[in-house]
Structures are given as C-alpha cells and as structure tokens.
VOVEXGU-575186 format. One record per atom (N, C-alpha, C, O): x, y, z; residue in three letters; chain. Coordinates in nm, 4 decimals, decimal comma. Each point is the difference from the previous one (the first is absolute). Layout:
N
<node px="X" py="Y" pz="Z" resn="ALA" chain="A"/>
...
END
This chain:
74
<node px="-0,0453" py="0,7319" pz="3,7079" resn="MET" chain="A"/>
<node px="0,0675" py="0,1173" pz="-0,0476" resn="MET" chain="A"/>
<node px="0,0218" py="-0,0183" pz="-0,1520" resn="MET" chain="A"/>
<node px="0,0825" py="-0,0805" pz="-0,0432" resn="MET" chain="A"/>
<node px="-0,1569" py="0,1555" pz="-0,0337" resn="SER" chain="A"/>
<node px="0,0167" py="-0,0118" pz="-0,1439" resn="SER" chain="A"/>
<node px="0,0633" py="0,1266" pz="-0,0553" resn="SER" chain="A"/>
<node px="-0,0511" py="0,1108" pz="0,0162" resn="SER" chain="A"/>
<node px="0,1592" py="-0,1308" pz="-0,0790" resn="SER" chain="A"/>
<node px="0,0686" py="0,1143" pz="-0,0612" resn="SER" chain="A"/>
<node px="0,0162" py="-0,0301" pz="-0,1476" resn="SER" chain="A"/>
<node px="0,0432" py="-0,1084" pz="-0,0392" resn="SER" chain="A"/>
<node px="-0,0785" py="0,2056" pz="-0,0404" resn="GLU" chain="A"/>
<node px="0,0101" py="-0,0164" pz="-0,1435" resn="GLU" chain="A"/>
<node px="0,1438" py="0,0208" pz="-0,0435" resn="GLU" chain="A"/>
<node px="0,0678" py="0,0932" pz="0,0433" resn="GLU" chain="A"/>
<node px="-0,0239" py="-0,1813" pz="-0,1289" resn="VAL" chain="A"/>
<node px="0,1327" py="0,0140" pz="-0,0546" resn="VAL" chain="A"/>
<node px="-0,0167" py="0,0691" pz="-0,1352" resn="VAL" chain="A"/>
<node px="-0,0697" py="-0,0490" pz="-0,0888" resn="VAL" chain="A"/>
<node px="0,1339" py="0,1612" pz="0,0762" resn="SER" chain="A"/>
<node px="-0,0113" py="0,0740" pz="-0,1259" resn="SER" chain="A"/>
<node px="0,1007" py="-0,0539" pz="-0,1006" resn="SER" chain="A"/>
<node px="0,1176" py="-0,0202" pz="0,0303" resn="SER" chain="A"/>
<node px="-0,1677" py="-0,0019" pz="-0,1499" resn="ARG" chain="A"/>
<node px="0,0871" py="-0,0468" pz="-0,1064" resn="ARG" chain="A"/>
<node px="0,0485" py="0,1226" pz="-0,0781" resn="ARG" chain="A"/>
<node px="-0,0778" py="0,0909" pz="-0,0289" resn="ARG" chain="A"/>
<node px="0,2050" py="-0,0896" pz="-0,0041" resn="PRO" chain="A"/>
<node px="0,0470" py="0,1112" pz="-0,0845" resn="PRO" chain="A"/>
<node px="-0,0578" py="-0,0145" pz="-0,1402" resn="PRO" chain="A"/>
<node px="0,0043" py="-0,1075" pz="-0,0597" resn="PRO" chain="A"/>
<node px="-0,0572" py="0,2154" pz="0,0095" resn="ARG" chain="A"/>
<node px="-0,0589" py="-0,0033" pz="-0,1329" resn="ARG" chain="A"/>
<node px="0,0807" py="0,0912" pz="-0,0914" resn="ARG" chain="A"/>
<node px="0,0066" py="0,1208" pz="0,0228" resn="ARG" chain="A"/>
<node px="0,0538" py="-0,1770" pz="-0,1242" resn="PRO" chain="A"/>
<node px="0,0771" py="0,0825" pz="-0,0919" resn="PRO" chain="A"/>
<node px="-0,0940" py="0,0927" pz="-0,0768" resn="PRO" chain="A"/>
<node px="-0,1081" py="-0,0408" pz="-0,0425" resn="PRO" chain="A"/>
<node px="0,1489" py="0,1609" pz="0,0261" resn="GLN" chain="A"/>
<node px="-0,0826" py="0,0978" pz="-0,0699" resn="GLN" chain="A"/>
<node px="0,0802" py="0,0572" pz="-0,1151" resn="GLN" chain="A"/>
<node px="0,1226" py="-0,0102" pz="-0,0037" resn="GLN" chain="A"/>
<node px="-0,1924" py="0,0693" pz="-0,0883" resn="GLY" chain="A"/>
<node px="0,0663" py="0,0730" pz="-0,1060" resn="GLY" chain="A"/>
<node px="0,0106" py="-0,0801" pz="-0,1290" resn="GLY" chain="A"/>
<node px="-0,0427" py="-0,1148" pz="-0,0114" resn="GLY" chain="A"/>
<node px="0,1027" py="0,1838" pz="-0,0844" resn="ARG" chain="A"/>
<node px="0,0131" py="-0,0552" pz="-0,1334" resn="ARG" chain="A"/>
<node px="0,0920" py="-0,1204" pz="-0,0042" resn="ARG" chain="A"/>
<node px="-0,0256" py="-0,0932" pz="-0,0762" resn="ARG" chain="A"/>
<node px="0,1326" py="0,0918" pz="0,1560" resn="THR" chain="A"/>
<node px="0,0958" py="-0,1098" pz="0,0006" resn="THR" chain="A"/>
<node px="-0,0661" py="-0,1303" pz="0,0393" resn="THR" chain="A"/>
<node px="0,0251" py="-0,1034" pz="-0,0619" resn="THR" chain="A"/>
<node px="-0,1085" py="0,1066" pz="0,1631" resn="ALA" chain="A"/>
<node px="-0,0664" py="-0,1236" pz="0,0467" resn="ALA" chain="A"/>
<node px="-0,0939" py="-0,0518" pz="-0,1087" resn="ALA" chain="A"/>
<node px="-0,0066" py="-0,1208" pz="-0,0226" resn="ALA" chain="A"/>
<node px="-0,0646" py="0,2081" pz="-0,0437" resn="LYS" chain="A"/>
<node px="-0,0918" py="-0,0437" pz="-0,1068" resn="LYS" chain="A"/>
<node px="0,0756" py="-0,0595" pz="-0,1183" resn="LYS" chain="A"/>
<node px="-0,0429" py="-0,0994" pz="-0,0586" resn="LYS" chain="A"/>
<node px="0,1544" py="0,1605" pz="0,0245" resn="VAL" chain="A"/>
<node px="0,0832" py="-0,0539" pz="-0,1099" resn="VAL" chain="A"/>
<node px="0,0532" py="-0,1395" pz="0,0368" resn="VAL" chain="A"/>
<node px="0,0021" py="-0,0908" pz="-0,0830" resn="VAL" chain="A"/>
<node px="0,0404" py="0,0762" pz="0,2082" resn="LEU" chain="A"/>
<node px="0,0498" py="-0,1299" pz="0,0446" resn="LEU" chain="A"/>
<node px="-0,1077" py="-0,1072" pz="-0,0029" resn="LEU" chain="A"/>
<node px="0,0268" py="-0,1148" pz="-0,0355" resn="LEU" chain="A"/>
<node px="-0,1494" py="0,1526" pz="0,0730" resn="VAL" chain="A"/>
<node px="-0,1103" py="-0,0966" pz="-0,0047" resn="VAL" chain="A"/>
<node px="-0,0305" py="-0,0424" pz="-0,1424" resn="VAL" chain="A"/>
<node px="-0,0227" py="-0,1180" pz="-0,0267" resn="VAL" chain="A"/>
<node px="0,0220" py="0,2140" pz="-0,0650" resn="VAL" chain="A"/>
<node px="-0,0248" py="-0,0347" pz="-0,1403" resn="VAL" chain="A"/>
<node px="0,1141" py="-0,0879" pz="-0,0523" resn="VAL" chain="A"/>
<node px="-0,0247" py="-0,0961" pz="-0,0729" resn="VAL" chain="A"/>
<node px="0,1469" py="0,1277" pz="0,1087" resn="LEU" chain="A"/>
<node px="0,1148" py="-0,0821" pz="-0,0413" resn="LEU" chain="A"/>
<node px="-0,0090" py="-0,1412" pz="0,0565" resn="LEU" chain="A"/>
<node px="0,0289" py="-0,0969" pz="-0,0701" resn="LEU" chain="A"/>
<node px="-0,0683" py="0,0851" pz="0,1946" resn="LEU" chain="A"/>
<node px="-0,0183" py="-0,1298" pz="0,0620" resn="LEU" chain="A"/>
<node px="-0,1086" py="-0,0797" pz="-0,0726" resn="LEU" chain="A"/>
<node px="0,0170" py="-0,1193" pz="-0,0250" resn="LEU" chain="A"/>
<node px="-0,1259" py="0,1832" pz="-0,0080" resn="ALA" chain="A"/>
<node px="-0,1097" py="-0,0689" pz="-0,0691" resn="ALA" chain="A"/>
<node px="0,0442" py="-0,0469" pz="-0,1384" resn="ALA" chain="A"/>
<node px="-0,0325" py="-0,1115" pz="-0,0409" resn="ALA" chain="A"/>
<node px="0,1054" py="0,1947" pz="-0,0305" resn="VAL" chain="A"/>
<node px="0,0451" py="-0,0378" pz="-0,1350" resn="VAL" chain="A"/>
<node px="0,1028" py="-0,1115" pz="0,0055" resn="VAL" chain="A"/>
<node px="-0,0064" py="-0,0920" pz="-0,0816" resn="VAL" chain="A"/>
<node px="0,1000" py="0,0964" pz="0,1738" resn="VAL" chain="A"/>
<node px="0,1001" py="-0,1051" pz="0,0107" resn="VAL" chain="A"/>
<node px="-0,0656" py="-0,1328" pz="0,0392" resn="VAL" chain="A"/>
<node px="0,0361" py="-0,1057" pz="-0,0518" resn="VAL" chain="A"/>
<node px="-0,1323" py="0,1122" pz="0,1434" resn="THR" chain="A"/>
<node px="-0,0701" py="-0,1212" pz="0,0401" resn="THR" chain="A"/>
<node px="-0,0796" py="-0,0544" pz="-0,1186" resn="THR" chain="A"/>
<node px="-0,0055" py="-0,1212" pz="-0,0208" resn="THR" chain="A"/>
<node px="-0,0555" py="0,2094" pz="-0,0561" resn="GLY" chain="A"/>
<node px="-0,0744" py="-0,0414" pz="-0,1201" resn="GLY" chain="A"/>
<node px="0,0895" py="-0,0669" pz="-0,1038" resn="GLY" chain="A"/>
<node px="-0,0380" py="-0,0989" pz="-0,0627" resn="GLY" chain="A"/>
<node px="0,1580" py="0,1553" pz="0,0459" resn="ILE" chain="A"/>
<node px="0,0950" py="-0,0591" pz="-0,0966" resn="ILE" chain="A"/>
<node px="0,0448" py="-0,1377" pz="0,0459" resn="ILE" chain="A"/>
<node px="0,0104" py="-0,0920" pz="-0,0811" resn="ILE" chain="A"/>
<node px="0,0163" py="0,0771" pz="0,2100" resn="ALA" chain="A"/>
<node px="0,0398" py="-0,1318" pz="0,0520" resn="ALA" chain="A"/>
<node px="-0,1131" py="-0,1021" pz="-0,0193" resn="ALA" chain="A"/>
<node px="0,0246" py="-0,1138" pz="-0,0400" resn="ALA" chain="A"/>
<node px="-0,1471" py="0,1549" pz="0,0683" resn="GLY" chain="A"/>
<node px="-0,1144" py="-0,0901" pz="-0,0194" resn="GLY" chain="A"/>
<node px="-0,0186" py="-0,0351" pz="-0,1469" resn="GLY" chain="A"/>
<node px="-0,0280" py="-0,1152" pz="-0,0334" resn="GLY" chain="A"/>
<node px="0,0432" py="0,2127" pz="-0,0535" resn="ALA" chain="A"/>
<node px="-0,0145" py="-0,0247" pz="-0,1435" resn="ALA" chain="A"/>
<node px="0,1080" py="-0,0956" pz="-0,0525" resn="ALA" chain="A"/>
<node px="-0,0274" py="-0,0869" pz="-0,0828" resn="ALA" chain="A"/>
<node px="0,1469" py="0,1041" pz="0,1311" resn="LEU" chain="A"/>
<node px="0,1086" py="-0,0912" pz="-0,0401" resn="LEU" chain="A"/>
<node px="-0,0281" py="-0,1426" pz="0,0464" resn="LEU" chain="A"/>
<node px="0,0199" py="-0,0959" pz="-0,0746" resn="LEU" chain="A"/>
<node px="-0,0659" py="0,0835" pz="0,1970" resn="ALA" chain="A"/>
<node px="-0,0344" py="-0,1331" pz="0,0525" resn="ALA" chain="A"/>
<node px="-0,1145" py="-0,0621" pz="-0,0810" resn="ALA" chain="A"/>
<node px="0,0043" py="-0,1188" pz="-0,0319" resn="ALA" chain="A"/>
<node px="-0,1050" py="0,1975" pz="-0,0008" resn="ALA" chain="A"/>
<node px="-0,1137" py="-0,0501" pz="-0,0796" resn="ALA" chain="A"/>
<node px="0,0474" py="-0,0407" pz="-0,1399" resn="ALA" chain="A"/>
<node px="-0,0471" py="-0,1003" pz="-0,0536" resn="ALA" chain="A"/>
<node px="0,1373" py="0,1746" pz="-0,0050" resn="TYR" chain="A"/>
<node px="0,0513" py="-0,0338" pz="-0,1329" resn="TYR" chain="A"/>
<node px="0,0759" py="-0,1311" pz="0,0052" resn="TYR" chain="A"/>
<node px="-0,0151" py="-0,0843" pz="-0,0884" resn="TYR" chain="A"/>
<node px="0,0965" py="0,0664" pz="0,1912" resn="ILE" chain="A"/>
<node px="0,0782" py="-0,1230" pz="0,0122" resn="ILE" chain="A"/>
<node px="-0,0933" py="-0,1203" pz="0,0210" resn="ILE" chain="A"/>
<node px="0,0207" py="-0,1052" pz="-0,0604" resn="ILE" chain="A"/>
<node px="-0,1206" py="0,1198" pz="0,1435" resn="VAL" chain="A"/>
<node px="-0,0991" py="-0,1089" pz="0,0178" resn="VAL" chain="A"/>
<node px="-0,0728" py="-0,0243" pz="-0,1299" resn="VAL" chain="A"/>
<node px="-0,0279" py="-0,1145" pz="-0,0352" resn="VAL" chain="A"/>
<node px="-0,0036" py="0,2222" pz="-0,0373" resn="GLY" chain="A"/>
<node px="-0,0694" py="-0,0128" pz="-0,1273" resn="GLY" chain="A"/>
<node px="0,0824" py="-0,0734" pz="-0,1046" resn="GLY" chain="A"/>
<node px="-0,0555" py="-0,0629" pz="-0,0901" resn="GLY" chain="A"/>
<node px="0,1856" py="0,0706" pz="0,1012" resn="MET" chain="A"/>
<node px="0,0859" py="-0,0738" pz="-0,0945" resn="MET" chain="A"/>
<node px="-0,0227" py="-0,1505" pz="0,0130" resn="MET" chain="A"/>
<node px="0,0114" py="-0,0737" pz="-0,0979" resn="MET" chain="A"/>
<node px="-0,0428" py="0,0296" pz="0,2166" resn="HIS" chain="A"/>
<node px="-0,0196" py="-0,1438" pz="0,0234" resn="HIS" chain="A"/>
<node px="-0,1468" py="-0,0432" pz="-0,0089" resn="HIS" chain="A"/>
<node px="-0,0285" py="-0,1183" pz="-0,0188" resn="HIS" chain="A"/>
<node px="-0,0632" py="0,2121" pz="0,0319" resn="ALA" chain="A"/>
<node px="-0,1401" py="-0,0355" pz="0,0082" resn="ALA" chain="A"/>
<node px="-0,0828" py="0,0319" pz="-0,1257" resn="ALA" chain="A"/>
<node px="-0,1079" py="-0,0562" pz="-0,0188" resn="ALA" chain="A"/>
<node px="0,1571" py="0,1443" pz="-0,0651" resn="THR" chain="A"/>
<node px="-0,0788" py="0,0412" pz="-0,1168" resn="THR" chain="A"/>
<node px="0,0683" py="-0,0412" pz="-0,1299" resn="THR" chain="A"/>
<node px="0,1180" py="-0,0352" pz="-0,0017" resn="THR" chain="A"/>
<node px="-0,1935" py="0,0403" pz="-0,1050" resn="ALA" chain="A"/>
<node px="0,0518" py="-0,0450" pz="-0,1286" resn="ALA" chain="A"/>
<node px="0,0601" py="0,1144" pz="-0,0844" resn="ALA" chain="A"/>
<node px="0,0968" py="-0,0200" pz="-0,0734" resn="ALA" chain="A"/>
<node px="-0,1550" py="0,1373" pz="0,0853" resn="THR" chain="A"/>
<node px="0,0446" py="0,1091" pz="-0,0880" resn="THR" chain="A"/>
<node px="0,0659" py="0,1140" pz="0,0786" resn="THR" chain="A"/>
<node px="-0,0188" py="0,0149" pz="0,1208" resn="THR" chain="A"/>
<node px="0,0950" py="0,0629" pz="-0,1931" resn="GLY" chain="A"/>
<node px="0,0664" py="0,1135" pz="0,0623" resn="GLY" chain="A"/>
<node px="-0,0987" py="0,1114" pz="0,0385" resn="GLY" chain="A"/>
<node px="0,0241" py="0,0740" pz="0,0953" resn="GLY" chain="A"/>
<node px="-0,1322" py="-0,0627" pz="-0,1679" resn="ALA" chain="A"/>
<node px="-0,0974" py="0,1041" pz="0,0301" resn="ALA" chain="A"/>
<node px="-0,0647" py="-0,0242" pz="0,1353" resn="ALA" chain="A"/>
<node px="-0,0266" py="0,0954" pz="0,0731" resn="ALA" chain="A"/>
<node px="0,0008" py="-0,2202" pz="-0,0383" resn="GLU" chain="A"/>
<node px="-0,0591" py="-0,0299" pz="0,1285" resn="GLU" chain="A"/>
<node px="0,0948" py="0,0356" pz="0,1143" resn="GLU" chain="A"/>
<node px="-0,0435" py="0,0466" pz="0,1054" resn="GLU" chain="A"/>
<node px="0,1716" py="-0,0686" pz="-0,1265" resn="ARG" chain="A"/>
<node px="0,0991" py="0,0383" pz="0,1022" resn="ARG" chain="A"/>
<node px="-0,0018" py="0,1486" pz="0,0257" resn="ARG" chain="A"/>
<node px="0,0038" py="0,0448" pz="0,1146" resn="ARG" chain="A"/>
<node px="-0,0097" py="0,0318" pz="-0,2228" resn="VAL" chain="A"/>
<node px="-0,0013" py="0,1454" pz="0,0128" resn="VAL" chain="A"/>
<node px="-0,1272" py="0,0475" pz="0,0695" resn="VAL" chain="A"/>
<node px="0,0050" py="0,0905" pz="0,0832" resn="VAL" chain="A"/>
<node px="-0,1190" py="-0,1510" pz="-0,1167" resn="VAL" chain="A"/>
<node px="-0,1274" py="0,0344" pz="0,0663" resn="VAL" chain="A"/>
<node px="0,0091" py="-0,0319" pz="0,1495" resn="VAL" chain="A"/>
<node px="-0,0423" py="0,0801" pz="0,0834" resn="VAL" chain="A"/>
<node px="0,0967" py="-0,1951" pz="-0,0504" resn="TRP" chain="A"/>
<node px="0,0159" py="-0,0346" pz="0,1415" resn="TRP" chain="A"/>
<node px="0,0862" py="0,1025" pz="0,0712" resn="TRP" chain="A"/>
<node px="-0,0342" py="0,0450" pz="0,1094" resn="TRP" chain="A"/>
<node px="0,1456" py="-0,0077" pz="-0,1705" resn="ALA" chain="A"/>
<node px="0,0925" py="0,0945" pz="0,0616" resn="ALA" chain="A"/>
<node px="-0,0669" py="0,1388" pz="0,0139" resn="ALA" chain="A"/>
<node px="0,0120" py="0,0636" pz="0,1047" resn="ALA" chain="A"/>
<node px="-0,0801" py="-0,0180" pz="-0,2067" resn="ALA" chain="A"/>
<node px="-0,0631" py="0,1321" pz="0,0058" resn="ALA" chain="A"/>
<node px="-0,1108" py="0,0038" pz="0,1045" resn="ALA" chain="A"/>
<node px="-0,0118" py="0,0976" pz="0,0742" resn="ALA" chain="A"/>
<node px="-0,0683" py="-0,2015" pz="-0,0678" resn="THR" chain="A"/>
<node px="-0,1078" py="-0,0062" pz="0,0981" resn="THR" chain="A"/>
<node px="0,0556" py="-0,0039" pz="0,1408" resn="THR" chain="A"/>
<node px="-0,0531" py="0,0647" pz="0,0902" resn="THR" chain="A"/>
<node px="0,1604" py="-0,1409" pz="-0,0711" resn="THR" chain="A"/>
<node px="0,0608" py="-0,0081" pz="0,1330" resn="THR" chain="A"/>
<node px="0,0609" py="0,1331" pz="0,0394" resn="THR" chain="A"/>
<node px="-0,0084" py="0,0395" pz="0,1162" resn="THR" chain="A"/>
<node px="0,0696" py="0,0304" pz="-0,2108" resn="PHE" chain="A"/>
<node px="0,0580" py="0,1322" pz="0,0283" resn="PHE" chain="A"/>
<node px="-0,1061" py="0,0973" pz="0,0497" resn="PHE" chain="A"/>
<node px="0,0182" py="0,0673" pz="0,1014" resn="PHE" chain="A"/>
<node px="-0,1298" py="-0,0610" pz="-0,1747" resn="VAL" chain="A"/>
<node px="-0,1089" py="0,0913" pz="0,0355" resn="VAL" chain="A"/>
<node px="-0,0562" py="-0,0350" pz="0,1377" resn="VAL" chain="A"/>
<node px="-0,0188" py="0,0869" pz="0,0850" resn="VAL" chain="A"/>
<node px="-0,0077" py="-0,2162" pz="-0,0650" resn="ALA" chain="A"/>
<node px="-0,0606" py="-0,0427" pz="0,1274" resn="ALA" chain="A"/>
<node px="0,0926" py="0,0230" pz="0,1172" resn="ALA" chain="A"/>
<node px="-0,0448" py="0,0454" pz="0,1053" resn="ALA" chain="A"/>
<node px="0,1736" py="-0,0755" pz="-0,1204" resn="THR" chain="A"/>
<node px="0,0952" py="0,0158" pz="0,1103" resn="THR" chain="A"/>
<node px="0,0198" py="0,1476" pz="0,0328" resn="THR" chain="A"/>
<node px="0,0032" py="0,0369" pz="0,1174" resn="THR" chain="A"/>
<node px="0,0098" py="0,0463" pz="-0,2171" resn="THR" chain="A"/>
<node px="0,0195" py="0,1417" pz="0,0208" resn="THR" chain="A"/>
<node px="-0,1214" py="0,0616" pz="0,0690" resn="THR" chain="A"/>
<node px="0,0145" py="0,0831" pz="0,0896" resn="THR" chain="A"/>
<node px="-0,1336" py="-0,1238" pz="-0,1312" resn="THR" chain="A"/>
<node px="-0,1233" py="0,0479" pz="0,0607" resn="THR" chain="A"/>
<node px="-0,0106" py="-0,0475" pz="0,1449" resn="THR" chain="A"/>
<node px="-0,0425" py="0,0766" pz="0,0865" resn="THR" chain="A"/>
<node px="0,0801" py="-0,2010" pz="-0,0585" resn="LEU" chain="A"/>
<node px="-0,0038" py="-0,0546" pz="0,1334" resn="LEU" chain="A"/>
<node px="0,0936" py="0,0740" pz="0,0940" resn="LEU" chain="A"/>
<node px="-0,0395" py="0,0356" pz="0,1111" resn="LEU" chain="A"/>
<node px="0,1610" py="-0,0122" pz="-0,1533" resn="VAL" chain="A"/>
<node px="0,0960" py="0,0699" pz="0,0847" resn="VAL" chain="A"/>
<node px="-0,0470" py="0,1428" pz="0,0287" resn="VAL" chain="A"/>
<node px="0,0105" py="0,0482" pz="0,1128" resn="VAL" chain="A"/>
<node px="-0,0613" py="0,0177" pz="-0,2144" resn="THR" chain="A"/>
<node px="-0,0492" py="0,1365" pz="0,0189" resn="THR" chain="A"/>
<node px="-0,1179" py="0,0017" pz="0,0985" resn="THR" chain="A"/>
<node px="-0,0070" py="0,0867" pz="0,0871" resn="THR" chain="A"/>
<node px="-0,0835" py="-0,1809" pz="-0,1009" resn="ALA" chain="A"/>
<node px="-0,1156" py="-0,0065" pz="0,0912" resn="ALA" chain="A"/>
<node px="0,0436" py="-0,0305" pz="0,1435" resn="ALA" chain="A"/>
<node px="-0,0527" py="0,0586" pz="0,0946" resn="ALA" chain="A"/>
<node px="0,1477" py="-0,1489" pz="-0,0783" resn="LEU" chain="A"/>
<node px="0,0495" py="-0,0318" pz="0,1333" resn="LEU" chain="A"/>
<node px="0,0667" py="0,1187" pz="0,0669" resn="LEU" chain="A"/>
<node px="-0,0182" py="0,0220" pz="0,1198" resn="LEU" chain="A"/>
<node px="0,0941" py="0,0535" pz="-0,1946" resn="VAL" chain="A"/>
<node px="0,0651" py="0,1178" pz="0,0545" resn="VAL" chain="A"/>
<node px="-0,1019" py="0,1042" pz="0,0412" resn="VAL" chain="A"/>
<node px="0,0164" py="0,0645" pz="0,1036" resn="VAL" chain="A"/>
<node px="-0,1208" py="-0,0467" pz="-0,1819" resn="GLU" chain="A"/>
<node px="-0,1039" py="0,0954" pz="0,0359" resn="GLU" chain="A"/>
<node px="-0,0784" py="-0,0466" pz="0,1224" resn="GLU" chain="A"/>
<node px="-0,0319" py="0,0804" pz="0,0876" resn="GLU" chain="A"/>
<node px="0,0008" py="-0,2106" pz="-0,0812" resn="LYS" chain="A"/>
<node px="-0,0775" py="-0,0512" pz="0,1127" resn="LYS" chain="A"/>
<node px="0,0760" py="0,0054" pz="0,1306" resn="LYS" chain="A"/>
<node px="-0,0594" py="0,0239" pz="0,1051" resn="LYS" chain="A"/>
<node px="0,1884" py="-0,0454" pz="-0,1095" resn="THR" chain="A"/>
<node px="0,0814" py="0,0043" pz="0,1214" resn="THR" chain="A"/>
<node px="0,0292" py="0,1430" pz="0,0457" resn="THR" chain="A"/>
<node px="0,0425" py="0,0226" pz="0,1133" resn="THR" chain="A"/>
<node px="-0,0655" py="0,0720" pz="-0,2018" resn="GLY" chain="A"/>
<node px="0,0194" py="0,1393" pz="0,0368" resn="GLY" chain="A"/>
<node px="0,1447" py="0,0456" pz="-0,0065" resn="GLY" chain="A"/>
<node px="0,0352" py="0,0994" pz="0,0634" resn="GLY" chain="A"/>
<node px="0,0471" py="-0,1667" pz="-0,1357" resn="LEU" chain="A"/>
<node px="0,1386" py="0,0388" pz="-0,0110" resn="LEU" chain="A"/>
<node px="0,0153" py="0,1305" pz="-0,0781" resn="LEU" chain="A"/>
<node px="0,0859" py="0,0824" pz="0,0312" resn="LEU" chain="A"/>
<node px="-0,1696" py="-0,0650" pz="-0,1322" resn="VAL" chain="A"/>
<node px="0,0023" py="0,1222" pz="-0,0791" resn="VAL" chain="A"/>
<node px="-0,1420" py="0,0531" pz="-0,0080" resn="VAL" chain="A"/>
<node px="-0,0929" py="-0,0743" pz="-0,0319" resn="VAL" chain="A"/>
<node px="0,0761" py="0,2000" pz="0,0602" resn="GLU" chain="A"/>
<node px="-0,1316" py="0,0612" pz="-0,0026" resn="GLU" chain="A"/>
<node px="-0,0212" py="0,0808" pz="-0,1215" resn="GLU" chain="A"/>
<node px="-0,1069" py="0,0586" pz="-0,0173" resn="GLU" chain="A"/>
END
C-alpha cells in the first residue's frame, strides 16, 4: 500500500521573499566565517575580503539552487 504524502508548499510573494532572505542571511554568515578564517590564514586584508565575497556568492547561490531543486518555491 503506497500512499503519497503531500508536502505543503508555500506559495506567493511572502514565501519568495523569505527564501531570498534566508539565502542572504546564510551568505552573510558564510562570508563572516570565511573572513574570520582568512584573518588567520592570509597575509593581507584584500585576500580576506575576496574570500568573504566569494563565499557569500557561492553560499547564496547554493541555497537558492537547493530551494529550487526541492520544490519549496516554484
């Protein structure tokens, strides 16, 4: 006996705004962590900023892709 369990899917503008907010906050946390690690691993301040910026972009993109793949927001 196989029964599909339906997942509630948030719809509308509010859900999309929350997903973008989640992606940005996660990106900021990742960037901060990368900057702190960069303080101990790199020699110059510019390298720390590059690490943080790259991590922000990568983390935000990853969260957005995961949300789209899971079908939480269409």
